[in-house]
N, C-alpha and C positions, 0 to 999 in steps of 0.2 A: 220333031226329034228332041229338042231341049226339054220339053215337058216329060218325055219318057225317061230321062236320066235323073230327075229330081229325087224320086224315092231312093235311088241308089246312093246319091250324094249324102242324103240325110243319114242313111245307115252307116256310111263310112265315117261321118262325123261322130255318130254315137259310139262306134267302135274305138275311134281315136280318143274320144273323151273318157271312155271306160279304161282304155289302156293308160291314158295320162293319169287318171285318178288312182288306178292301181299302182302306177309308178310312184306317185306322190306318197301313197300309203306305205309302199315298200321302202321308199327312201326314209320316211319318218321312222318306220320300224328299225331299219338299219341304223339310223342316227341314234335312236334310243338305245339299241343294243350296244353300239360303239360307245355312247356316253356312259352306259352302265358299266361296260368293261373298263373304260378309262377310270371311272369312279372307284372301281374295285382295285384295279392294278396300279393306279396312281392316286392313292388316298390323299385327299386335300382337306384342309380345315382352316378356318379363319379364327378359330378359338385358340389363339396362340399368343404368348407374351414373351417379351425379351427378358432374360434373366442374366445375372452375373453373380459371381461370388463376392461377398462383402463381409466385413467384420466390424464390430463396434470397437473403436479405439478407447480403451480404458486404462488409466494409470494403475500401477501396482503399489503405489504409495500415496499417502494423503499429503496435501499441501496446496498452497496458493500457486496459481500459474503466473510466473513472472515474465515469461517470454512466449508469445504466440506467433508462430512463423507461417501460418497458413490462413487462408480465407475460404469461405464457402465456394464449392464447385471448382476448386483449384486442383490442377493436375500435379501430383507429387511423384517423385522417383523413390525407388526402394532405398532405404537408409537415410532419407532426408529427415532432418529434425522437425518434428511437428510442433511440439511445445515443451517448455521447460518448467518443472515444478521447483519452487524455492528449495535450493539444496542445503541451506545453512543448518537447519536442524539435523540433517543426516550427516553433514560434515562434522558437527559436534559429536554426534553419536559414534562416528568412526574414530575420532580422536580419543573418545572415552574408552572405546573397545581396545584400541591400541595401547593405551595406558594400562588398562586392566591386564592385557597380555604381558606387558613388561613387568608389572607387579607380580603376576602369577609366576613368571619365570624366576624372579628373584626369590619368591616364597618357596618355590620348588627346590632351588639351590640350597636355601637354608634348611629345608626339610631333609634334603639329601645329606647335608653335613650332620644334622641331628641324628639321622639314621646311622651314619658312619660312627658317630660317638656311641650310639646305643649298641652297635655291633662290637665296638671295642669294649664296652662295659660288660657285655655278655662273655667275651673272651677272658676278661679279667676275673669275672665272677667264677667262670669255669676253672680257671687256674687256681683261684683261692679255694674252691671246693675240692679240687684234687689234692692240694696241699693239706687241707683240713682232714681229708680222709687218710692221708699218709700219717699225719700226726696222731690220729686216733689209733691207727694200727701200732704206731710206736708206743703210745701211752698204754695201750692194752697189754704190752709186754712188760711194762714197769712193775705192776703188781706181782707178776710171776717171778721176775728177777728179785723183787723185794722179799717175797716169801722165801726164796732160796737163800738170800742173804740173812734173813732173820733166823732161818733154821741153822745156818752155819754159826751165827753169832750166839744163838741160844746154846748150841753145843759147846762153843768156846766159853761162854759164861758158866755153864754147869761144870765144865772141866776146871775152870779157875776157882769156882766156889768149892768144889770137892777137894782140890789141891790145898786150899786155905784151911778147910776143915781138918785135913790130915795133919797140917803143920801146926795149927794152934795148940793141940794137946801136947805136942812135943816141946813147946817152948818152956813150960815150967821145969821140965826135966833137963832142959838145956841140950836137947839133942839137935836143936836147930837154933840159929841165932835170931835175934829180934829183927834184924834187917831183912832176913829172908822171909820171915812171916809178913813183915810190912810190904815187901815186894810182891808177895802172893796176894795180899789184900789189895794192893794197887792194881794188879793185873785183873783181879775180880771186878773192882769198881770200873776199870776201863772197859772190860768186856760188857758190863751192865750198861754203861753209857753208850757203847756202840750199838748194843741191842736196842736200847730205847730210841736212839737216833734212827736206826733202820726201821723201827716201827713207825716213827714219825714220818720218815720218808715214804713208807707205804701208804700212810693216811694221806699225805700230800699228793702222791701219785694217783690215788683213787679220786681225790677231789679234782686234780688236774684232768683226769679222764672225763669226769662229769662236765667240767667246764669246756673241754675240747669238743665233746659231743654237742653241747649246747651251742658252741660257736659254729660247729658243722651244720647244725639245723638252721642257724641264722644265715650261714653262707648259702645253703640251698634255697632259702626264701629270697635272698638277695639275687640269686641266679634266676629264679622264676620271675622276679620283678624286672630284672634286666631284659629277659626275653620278652616279657609283655611290652616293655618300653620300646624294644626293637620292632615288634610287630606293629605297634601303634605308629611308630615313626615311618615304617615302610608303607603302611596303609595310607598315611597322610600324604605321602608323595603322590599316590595315584598312578603308579606305574602298572600297566596291564599289557602283558605280552609285547614288550618293547615299545609301547606307546604310553606316554604320560597323559592320562585322562584330563587332568587339570589344565595342562597346556593346550591339549587338543580342543577342549571346550572353549578356552579363551580365543584360540585361533579361529574356531568356527564362528564365534561372535564377531570377530574382525571381518571375516569373509561375508557374513550376513550384513554387516553395516556397509561394507563396500558394495554389495549387491543392491541394497536399498538406495545408496547414493547414485549408482548407475541408473536405477529406475527413474530418477528425476528427469532424465533425458528420454523423452518418448519419441521414437523414430518410426518411420513408415515401414511396415513389414514387407510391403510389395508396392509396385507401381500402380497407382490408381487415382481415383477422384475423391476429394473430400466432399461429404454430403451431410446436410443437417447440422451445420456448425452454428451454434447459437450462444457462444461464450466470448469473453474478451479477457484481456490481461486483468489479473487480480481475482478471477473466479477461483473458488476453492474446489479442487478436484478430489474426489474420494476414490480410494482403491476399489477397483472392480466396477465402478459406475462409468458407463459410456459417456464420453465427452462429445464425440461425433462418430460418423460412420465413414469407412473407407471402402470404396467399391473397386474391385479388381477389374481393371479395363484390359488386362492382357488376354483374358479368355471370356468370350460371350456365348451364351446359350439361348436357345428358343425352346420353351416348353409348350408343346402343342398337345391338345386333348383330342384324341381320336376315338371313334366308336369301336367297341370291342370286336365287331365283325370285320374291322379293317386291320386289326393288329397282325393277322397272319400274313399280310402283304407288306409289313414294315419290319424287315430284318435289321439286326444290328449292323451298322456299317453302310446302310443304304444311302445314296446321295439324295439331297433334298434341295428343292428350289424355294428360296425364301424371299418374301417381299414385306417391307414395312409399310404400314398404312400411312405413316408420315412421309415416306419416300416411295410412292407406288411405281415410279419409273425406274428404280434401281433394283437390279437383280443380284441377290446374294446366294452363295452356295453354302450348304451345310451337310453334316454327316450325322446319321442317327447314332447316338451313343448308347442308348438303352431304353427299354420300355418299362413303364411303371408296373410294379407287380401287385399293387394294392391301392384301393381307394376306400373311403369311408362308406360302409353299406348304408342304404337308406331304409333300414328296417327299425329305426328307433333306438338301436344300440349305439353306445359311445365307444369308439375305438381311438384312443389317443395316439398321436404320432403319424396318422395316415392322412393323405391329402383328400379333401372333400371336393367333388366335382358335381355341381348341381345339374339336374336334368331340366330341360326347358318346358316339357309337357308332362302333365300328371293324369290325363284321362286315357292315355294309351300306354302300353308297355314299350318303353324305349330302351335301346341298347345302352349299356353303361359306357362311359368314356374314361379312358385311362391316359395319364400324362406320358408323353414321349419326349425324352430329352434329346435335343439336336444341337450339336456344336457348330458354331458359325465359323466357316473356313476363311472368309475374307471380310471381317468387320471393318467399319470405318467410324467416323465421328457421328454418323447418323444414329447409332445405337444408344438407347437410353433404357435404363432399368425400368421394367414395367410397361414398355411400349407394346402396342398391338402389332401382330404380324400374321402373314398368311404362309402356310407351309404345305408344299406338295412333294410327296415322296415319289421319286421316279426310278425306273430301272428295276422294279421289284417283280416283274412278271416271271422272269426266269427263275428267280429265287423262290417265288411262291409256287411255281409249277413243280419244283423239285420236292 
């Protein structure tokens, strides 16, 4: 009976073996599918580095460093004094600027007084010109009046002369007395003297008119000169729309000197770590030249490079699991801030300002990789700028499906 059941047992074992093999293959296929889905909907990369914002600390003035208050890798707080540049040259420059400002104000006051004097001179010259014009009008009437007086005196002279001529023939005949003839002759001589005097006055009036007109011309020239002096005095003051340009320039020089003096104290713009400090007291610092670097430890980022086929599963705001290679047992959380929109093409062209991401293989066509910026939500002292990290985006299935 046992021998009859042997073939049947072997067949059952073959069926079980086939089913087991099929199950293993099916499980492997399912595992591959699940892994592929996980790879797609939970993009992961170990091509990630820790980043932080940093600035080069450079003074804004030149000078020797007389006080250095930090050391390399020191934590500093916002507003802490980092180093002090010798302030003495800038204190002297400030005092010189203040002295120049005081001198400028004194000069402007003097120029204002000169301008007031010039304005008074213009008023005086205008008054003199008006008086000269009135004098010309008056003297222009003198020749007219003189002509009228001469005409009257000529008539009086001719009348006296005719009267004398009538009396003189009557004297020999004794129709008139010698006294009366002498009186008539005296009246004629007086009339002639008055006529000559009137003619002299006319000539003097004409000469006076010429002199007055010349004086009027000189007064006009003096008025123009006074007005020019007033304009120059007002321009020298430098007053423009209620602002004195000379004083404003001197005040600006004082403010600039005060600003340069304040630049001697270099303070931390934010809380961070001092990096790459290689100087000591006495070093000469140049304006715009970095002395060391200050890393902002308030905010940390991880820049992870993902294949372009994975970007559709990495929406902005997606949560990210982060691990540092230096601390593989610590789990950190992050949030996607944004995706890189450009990388340097590998076609031989040069595009300045774009990040370059190298591809690891060159014999097959590989998907390009784009940087994704991830903000670290719970950083600690384990983070160092440039450290390696592993980033896994999670919870993107529903977003990607939408």
